[in-house]
Structures are given as C-alpha cells and as structure tokens.
DODOVEX-784711 format. One record per residue (C-alpha): residue number from 0; y, x, z. Coordinates in Angstrom, 2 decimals, decimal comma. Example, Ala and Ser with C-alpha at 12.3 -4.5 7.8 and 13.67 -1.06 7.14 Angstrom:
+-----+---------+---------+---------+
| pos |       y |       x |       z |
+-----+---------+---------+---------+
|   0 |   -4,50 |   12,30 |    7,80 |
|   1 |   -1,06 |   13,67 |    7,14 |
+-----+---------+---------+---------+
//
This chain:
+-----+---------+---------+---------+
| pos |       y |       x |       z |
+-----+---------+---------+---------+
|   0 |  160,44 |  105,84 |  -97,25 |
|   1 |  164,01 |  105,47 |  -96,07 |
|   2 |  166,39 |  103,29 |  -98,06 |
|   3 |  168,48 |  106,31 |  -99,01 |
|   4 |  165,46 |  108,09 | -100,52 |
|   5 |  164,78 |  105,32 | -103,00 |
|   6 |  165,59 |  105,95 | -106,63 |
|   7 |  167,78 |  103,39 | -108,31 |
|   8 |  166,92 |  101,82 | -111,65 |
|   9 |  169,54 |  100,06 | -113,75 |
|  10 |  167,65 |   97,45 | -115,77 |
|  11 |  169,63 |   96,09 | -118,70 |
|  12 |  167,67 |   93,05 | -119,89 |
|  13 |  168,90 |   89,64 | -121,03 |
|  14 |  165,56 |   87,85 | -120,63 |
|  15 |  165,75 |   86,58 | -117,06 |
|  16 |  161,97 |   86,05 | -116,80 |
|  17 |  161,22 |   89,62 | -117,86 |
|  18 |  164,05 |   91,02 | -115,76 |
|  19 |  162,71 |   89,22 | -112,69 |
|  20 |  159,15 |   90,39 | -113,35 |
|  21 |  160,18 |   94,03 | -113,78 |
|  22 |  162,52 |   93,87 | -110,78 |
|  23 |  159,67 |   92,63 | -108,56 |
|  24 |  157,32 |   95,31 | -109,87 |
|  25 |  159,85 |   98,13 | -109,43 |
|  26 |  160,74 |   97,00 | -105,90 |
|  27 |  157,03 |   96,96 | -105,03 |
|  28 |  156,99 |  100,59 | -106,20 |
|  29 |  159,85 |  101,36 | -103,79 |
|  30 |  162,74 |  101,52 | -106,26 |
|  31 |  166,16 |   99,94 | -105,85 |
|  32 |  166,94 |   97,75 | -108,86 |
|  33 |  170,30 |   96,80 | -110,33 |
|  34 |  170,23 |   94,12 | -113,04 |
|  35 |  172,61 |   93,67 | -115,94 |
|  36 |  172,15 |   90,78 | -118,37 |
|  37 |  174,23 |   92,19 | -121,22 |
|  38 |  175,14 |   95,55 | -122,71 |
|  39 |  178,77 |   95,52 | -121,64 |
|  40 |  177,89 |   94,89 | -118,00 |
|  41 |  175,08 |   97,45 | -118,26 |
|  42 |  177,48 |  100,20 | -119,30 |
|  43 |  179,99 |   99,20 | -116,61 |
|  44 |  177,29 |   99,31 | -113,92 |
|  45 |  176,03 |  102,67 | -115,21 |
|  46 |  179,51 |  104,10 | -114,62 |
|  47 |  180,09 |  102,37 | -111,27 |
|  48 |  176,67 |  102,79 | -109,65 |
|  49 |  175,41 |  106,07 | -111,19 |
|  50 |  171,74 |  104,99 | -111,17 |
|  51 |  168,93 |  107,57 | -111,27 |
|  52 |  167,59 |  106,07 | -114,49 |
|  53 |  168,48 |  103,32 | -116,97 |
|  54 |  165,94 |  101,01 | -118,56 |
|  55 |  167,66 |   99,58 | -121,60 |
|  56 |  166,77 |   96,72 | -123,94 |
|  57 |  168,21 |   96,89 | -127,47 |
|  58 |  168,78 |   93,26 | -128,42 |
|  59 |  171,48 |   92,32 | -125,91 |
|  60 |  174,55 |   90,06 | -125,87 |
|  61 |  178,08 |   91,57 | -126,06 |
|  62 |  176,94 |   95,16 | -126,79 |
|  63 |  173,51 |   96,16 | -128,13 |
|  64 |  171,35 |   98,80 | -126,48 |
|  65 |  172,06 |  101,46 | -129,11 |
|  66 |  175,79 |  101,08 | -128,51 |
|  67 |  175,27 |  101,22 | -124,75 |
|  68 |  173,20 |  104,40 | -125,18 |
|  69 |  175,92 |  105,98 | -127,33 |
|  70 |  178,55 |  105,20 | -124,69 |
|  71 |  176,34 |  106,44 | -121,84 |
|  72 |  175,78 |  109,75 | -123,65 |
|  73 |  179,49 |  110,09 | -124,54 |
|  74 |  180,77 |  109,51 | -120,99 |
|  75 |  181,00 |  112,45 | -118,62 |
|  76 |  180,01 |  110,23 | -115,67 |
|  77 |  176,79 |  108,98 | -117,22 |
|  78 |  175,68 |  111,42 | -119,91 |
|  79 |  172,96 |  113,05 | -117,77 |
|  80 |  171,36 |  109,81 | -116,58 |
|  81 |  167,92 |  109,45 | -118,17 |
|  82 |  167,62 |  106,40 | -120,42 |
|  83 |  164,39 |  104,73 | -121,46 |
|  84 |  164,60 |  102,13 | -124,21 |
|  85 |  162,44 |   99,08 | -123,35 |
|  86 |  162,43 |   96,79 | -126,34 |
|  87 |  160,49 |   94,67 | -128,78 |
|  88 |  161,88 |   96,66 | -131,72 |
|  89 |  159,01 |   98,85 | -132,81 |
|  90 |  159,97 |   99,95 | -136,31 |
|  91 |  159,95 |  103,70 | -136,89 |
|  92 |  163,64 |  103,71 | -137,73 |
|  93 |  164,49 |  101,96 | -134,45 |
|  94 |  162,45 |  104,48 | -132,45 |
|  95 |  164,04 |  107,39 | -134,35 |
|  96 |  167,52 |  105,97 | -133,83 |
|  97 |  166,86 |  105,65 | -130,09 |
|  98 |  165,76 |  109,26 | -129,77 |
|  99 |  168,53 |  110,48 | -132,10 |
| 100 |  171,07 |  108,83 | -129,79 |
| 101 |  169,58 |  110,61 | -126,77 |
| 102 |  166,97 |  108,30 | -125,26 |
| 103 |  164,50 |  110,00 | -122,92 |
| 104 |  161,75 |  107,52 | -123,71 |
| 105 |  161,04 |  104,55 | -125,95 |
| 106 |  158,67 |  101,81 | -124,81 |
| 107 |  157,74 |   98,75 | -126,84 |
| 108 |  157,42 |   95,86 | -124,39 |
| 109 |  154,32 |   94,35 | -125,98 |
| 110 |  152,45 |   97,66 | -125,74 |
| 111 |  153,08 |   98,49 | -122,09 |
| 112 |  152,13 |   96,79 | -118,84 |
| 113 |  154,78 |   96,90 | -116,10 |
| 114 |  152,62 |   99,41 | -114,20 |
| 115 |  152,71 |  101,73 | -117,24 |
| 116 |  156,49 |  101,35 | -117,40 |
| 117 |  156,64 |  102,45 | -113,74 |
| 118 |  154,54 |  105,53 | -114,57 |
| 119 |  156,88 |  106,41 | -117,44 |
| 120 |  159,89 |  106,08 | -115,14 |
| 121 |  158,27 |  108,34 | -112,56 |
| 122 |  157,40 |  110,84 | -115,27 |
| 123 |  160,96 |  110,95 | -116,64 |
| 124 |  162,42 |  111,21 | -113,12 |
| 125 |  160,02 |  114,06 | -112,32 |
| 126 |  161,20 |  115,85 | -115,46 |
| 127 |  164,81 |  115,34 | -114,43 |
| 128 |  164,06 |  116,80 | -111,02 |
| 129 |  162,43 |  119,85 | -112,62 |
| 130 |  165,49 |  120,34 | -114,83 |
| 131 |  167,90 |  120,24 | -111,91 |
| 132 |  165,72 |  122,59 | -109,83 |
| 133 |  165,70 |  125,34 | -112,45 |
+-----+---------+---------+---------+
//
C-alpha cells in the first residue's frame, strides 16, 4: 500500500508505554500514527493534521478527553472526524457521557487487546466511508 493510501490515527495518550505499544501495533497494520501526550496538544494536532480517526484517552494532562471531544465536535475543521474513547474509565456514566458528547466508540483498555482496538478502528473507518459514499 502506498504511503498516501494509509489512514492516519491521532492517538492521544499520556502513558508512554501504552502509546508506544499501540503505535507499533497500528503501524504494523499499515496506519500512520500521530502521538499527543496531553489533551491540549491532541486538539491542536486534530486541527492541524486532520487525521482520519482519533483515539482518545480521558484522563489526560492539561485538558481531559471529554473536553477534547467537546472541542473536536464544536470545531468546523474537526467535527466529522470519528473519535473512539480508549480509557480505563468504565463506569456507565462515563460511557454515556462519551457517547452523549459524540464519541463513535468507547473502549475500556483492560477489556480490549490491541488487535481488537485495530478491528474497531477499521470498523468505524468503514462506516465513515459508507457515510461519505451515500
């Protein structure tokens, strides 16, 4: 696959071990990966780079994931970018809040292997493609 055909994932994750692990896995699956270690930088990169999808932690320095999601959905440049929450927060109210704010998916880190996260990303991107083709 040519470099230009690769989909780009913006991964907003402050845990450098996890970020590195997911980055390696996504690159093995032929994705480009942009990393942001805090919410503020994540939102800035979403606007600057226009990734195909955003994978967003909630507990982040500077700006939490819910706030980032609100800003992404409120900005004309980023509002259509699919966002999957990838977090350790698994309470029903957290999940509901994520979807209420416009998340396209909600994955609890402890429940999903990186390969399952990749499948979810592909699924959401396939749905996005179907939407734009209609």
